[in-house]
Structure formats: structure tokens, C-alpha cells
N, C-alpha and C positions, 0 to 999 in steps of 0.2 A: 448756630451760626447762620445768618441770613445770606442767601445767595442772590445777587443781582445779575440777571443775565446780560451779556454784552449785546448791544444792538448789532445786527449783522452788517449794518453800514458804518459801524465804528463811531468815532467821535464826530460830533456835529459842530460845524463852524458857522457862526453868524457874522456877517459883515454889514456895516451900515455906512452910508455916505449921504447926508441930506435925506431926501425922500426915496432913496434907492437902497434896497436891502438884498442880500444874497444868502443862501443857505447851501453850504458845501458839505458833502459827506466824505469822511476820511477814506473809506474803502472805495477804490476805483477813482479817487479824486473827483467825485461826481458832483455836477451842478444839480442840486436837489430843489432849489427854490430861487426865484428872482421876482422882485416886486419893484415897480417904478410908479411913484405918485399914488401908492395905495392899490395899484392894480397888479394882481398876481399874474405871472407870465409862464410859470412852469407848473404843470398839474401836480398836485401833491399826492403822496402816498403815505400810509401809516408808518410811524416808527415801529420797530420790532419785526420788520420783514425785509427781505432782500429787495434790491431795486428791481421793479417790474420791467421786463424787457431790457434790462441793463440801463435803466433810465439815468442819463447824465454821465455815464462812466467814460473814462479815457481808454482808448484802444491803441496799444503800442506793444511791440514794434511793428505791428501790421494791423490794419482794420479789415473787416470783412473776412472772406473765406479763402482757405488754401485747400485745393482738392486732395483728399486722402491724406492730408497733412504732409505731403511730399513736395519738395521744391528743389530746383536746380538753377543756379546762377553762377556767372563768372564775375569776379570783382574787377575793378579798374586796373589791377596789377597782374591779371591773368590767372589768379587762383580760382579754381572751380569748386563750388560747394554742392554736394548732393546730400540733402538732409531730410529727415523724417521727424515731424513734430507729433506729439500726442494728439489724438482725436478729442477735441473738446466739444464737438457737436455730433454726437453719435447718430442722431436721426438722419443726418445727411452725409456722415462720414467725412467731416471737414475739421480743420483746425481754424477756429474762428476768433477774431477780435483780440489777438495778441496774448500777452503773458501777465498783464497787471490788472486785469478786470476785477479781481477779488483781492488785490493787494492793499493792506493798510499803509497809506502813505505817512511820512513824517511831516508834521505841520509846523510852519512858521507863520504866525499871524500878526499883522500890524493894523493900522487904522485904515479901514476900507480896503485892505489888501491881504491876501493870504497866499503863501507858496507851499505847495505840497511836493515832497520828494520821495522817489522810490528808485531802487536799482533793478536793472535786468541782469541777472546772473547767468554766465555761460551754462548751457544745459543741452539736453538732447534736442536736436532740431534747430537750435539757435546758439551756436558756440561763440557768442560775442558778449562783451561787458559794456553796459551803458549806465550812466547816471542820468536820471530823468527828473524834470520838475514841471509843475503846472502852476502858473500864477494867475489868480483871479483878482483883477483890480477894478473896483467900481468906478463908473464914470457918472456924469450928470444924467445920462439917459439909459444906463444899463451896466454892462460889464465887458471888459476886454480880457481875453484868455490867451496866455502865452505859454507855449510848450517849448522846453529847451532840452536838448539831448547832447550829452558829452560822451564821446567814446573813450573809455578808460581801459580798453584792452590793447592788444598788440597787433590787431589786424583790422583792416577796413570793415565796417559793419553796415549791413543794409537796414535802413530805417524808414518806417512810414508811421503816420499817426492819423487817427480819426477820433471823433467824439460822438456821443449818442444822446444828446439832449432832446427832451420832449418840450413842446410849447403849446400854449393856448392863450387866450385873452379872457381873463376872468369877467364873468357877466354876460358873455356871448356863447351860445351853443357852438361848440367847436365845428360842428358840421356846417354852420352858416358862415364861417370865416372863408375868405378868399385866399388861396395859396398861389403865389407867383414865384417862378424859378427862372434864373437867367441861363438856362441850359439849352443848347441846340442839339445835343446828342444824348443817347441813353444806351445802357448795356442790355442787350438781349441775353437771356439766361436759360439754362436747361432746368430740368425738374429738381435739381439740387441747388438751384439759385446760383450756379456758377456761370461765368460769362461765356457766351458764344461769340459775340461780336459787338463792337461799338458802332451804332448806326444813328442816322438822323431821327430826331423825335418825330412822332406821328400824331394823329388826331387825339389819341388817348394820353400821350406822354408829353405833348407840347404844352407847357404851363407858363410860357413867356407872357401871355396876355391874361393869365389868371383863370382859376376855376374854383367853384365852390368845393370846399374841402370834403364835404359829405358825398360829393359826386365822383370822387376818385378813390381808388384802392391801390396802394403802391407798396412794394418792397423793391425799390428800383434805384440803381446807381445812374448818375448823370454826369456828363462832361460837356466840353465845348462851352464853358462859362463865359458870358460877357462881363466886362469889368468897367468900372468908372475911371476917371482920370487919375485916381490914386491907386489903381490896380486892384481895387476891391470888388468882389462879386457879392451881390446881395439877394437873398431870398426873403420873401415877405409873407406874413399872415396879416390880413386886414379885416376889420369889421367896423361896425358903426361907432365904436368907442375909440378906435385908434389903429395904429399900424406897428407891428413888431417886425424888425429887420434882423436877420442873421447874416452877418457879413464874414467874409473869409479872405485872407490875403493871397498873394500870388503863389505861395507854396501849396495852397489847398486848391488843386485843379479839379477836384471831383466832389460830388455831393450825393449822399444816399438819403432817400426819403422813405419812411416807413409809416404806414397808417394801421390802426387797430381799433376794434371796438371792445377790447378786453382789458384796457388799462383800468386800474381800480377807480371806481366812482366817477368815471368819465364816459359819456355816450360815444365819444370818438376821440382819438388822440393821434398826434403826428410827431414823429421824430425827424428833425432836420439836421443832418449829420455831415459837417465838413470833413473831407478826407484828402490826404495828400496822395493817395494811390487807390486804385480800385481793387476788387477781388482778384486773386490769382496773380498779383503783381510780383510775388517772389518767384514766379515761373516766367512771366512775360517781361519783367523788368520795367513795366509801365509805371512811372512816377516814383520809382525807388530812389532814395537818396543814400549814397554810400558816404559814410562819415569816417574820416581817417583817424588813426590813433591821436588822441590829444585835441581833436577838433570838436567844436560845438556847433549846433544848428538850432536856430529858434524860428518858430512860426506862430502866427496869431490868427484868431477869429474873435467874434464877439457878438453881442446882442445890444440893440438900441430900440427904444420904444418911444413913440410920440402919440399923445392923445389927440383925438379929433379936435378938441378945444384948442390945443397948441397949433395944429395944422391950419386952422382957420383964422388964427389970431394974427 
């Protein structure tokens, strides 16, 4: 009997609309690839391995870290929760990136669109029940990603979401791209990368005017995002061939940026991560959305790419 090993990222979903294609992995509902006009925008990694640095995965019901896995909050009805989550980042003693990072989502695929669904089951440290979905819908210039959460339990549930996509512009050394962020504040952290304070950006962290990506080294959360007339905040990577924009709606008040020289087959890589709340939010309450029983909540972010040829035409 021949045994075919299961890919650790699960079933692979390919979406196409015109000259836009996307590759979604079932595990973690991860954005694994995106191409616009033949230009790849998400650095690839080989089939048969787990997502490096959690590439592309969805982080729910909280992004980032919770100190010692312990959190205390009072819900809008006066009920106080004092909970302890399993430690999922032993090196720093934290509970990191939620409960669905390695979950195989249920897939519904259409023409240029896919919805992936997964449940959060009440458990130690998070005694709430959620039905969650992630919808990837291709556009003329990229993709729109919509996250929806429904509280199917009997008590108000604290919810946050983040995502962990990596980006580049194929054909340009990532170190030579210019990164621009719309952030006026950042989170100072301790040796465990847990927040100490949200403070104004300084000469190293102020990226509002852009910096060469290879000249920055970041694992940094940002806030104070400026927005356009539609309420969208946009971060960009730009190079000689075009500009990639990661946009996030008004529910996504925060942004994490992570750089590394250890991504497979890349000299340098950057994750631009929209988040609805920062680290330690289940203790500070910052950005936490309480969803009532029977209530749903939807939030969106996305990617758009324009080539230099389009920009000058």
C-alpha cells in the first residue's frame, strides 16, 4: 500500500481572476501566494513544510502575545474572567497568536473567491464559542480579505484578529524596496517582546516618509495610523517595478511589522500584519471587541499592486 504524506499546510486552493492569482493554504487559512500581472507578491516556500514564521496564517481570537498565558478582563455585563491559556511560545513564556494557527479550515471555493471556516471551541483559557470565516476575494489589482466572527455561545466573547502575510515584489532584491507605514506611534517592548508603553515613533521607527527595507530591522507593533477619506490605512512596499499596498479598514487599528533574513530562499523578508489589537490586549482591553451571543462582526484588509508602467500611464 502506497502512503502519500499529507502536506502540513493542508489542501491548496488556487484562485484566478484575469491576470490576478492567489494561492491559499487550508491550514491557518494562510495567504500562501499572490500574483498580479505576472508579478509574484508573496515570497514562496516549498510544499511539504510548515509555513515559515507562520507565513500568511490567520491569528484569532487574539494576535501577538499574552504574558504567561494569563489574562483578566471584565465583560460589558460585569462578569470578570481570570483565565490561563496554554503556553504556545515556551522560549518567551507566552500564549501567542490565538487558537487556529494550525487548524485545517473547511473550504468553500467559487470563481475567484474562497471562504474558509473554522470553529473556536470553549477550552482552558478561552471559555467561549465562535464560528469564524475568512473570505479571499480577488480584485482587479489584488485581493480583499474579510474575517467574520459569530458568537455561538451563551456569554459575550472577547475577540481580536490579526494576520501574518509576507510580501515582496518579484524581480527586485527585497532589501532595495522602500517600506512606508502610516504609523505615528509604536510599542516599546521588554526582552520578551511584551509591551511596556505606546510612544511616539522616533528616528528608527518613523517610516511615514519611507526607508530602504534592508536598512531596518523590526519586530515592532505600530499604532496611530493615518487613514484616507474611506477610512483605510495603507502600508506600502515600492520598487522600480511598482508599488504594493497593504490596506486595512477602521477595525484594524494596529500593525505589526517583522523582518528576517531567515525566510527560505530570500535574502530578506518582511511581514506586514494588520491587527485589531496589540499584544497583551486581553489584559489591557486595548482594541478588544466583545461580541454578544448571536452577534456577528466582520473586518477587512487587502492587497493592491500597481506596476510602474500603470503608474506612469
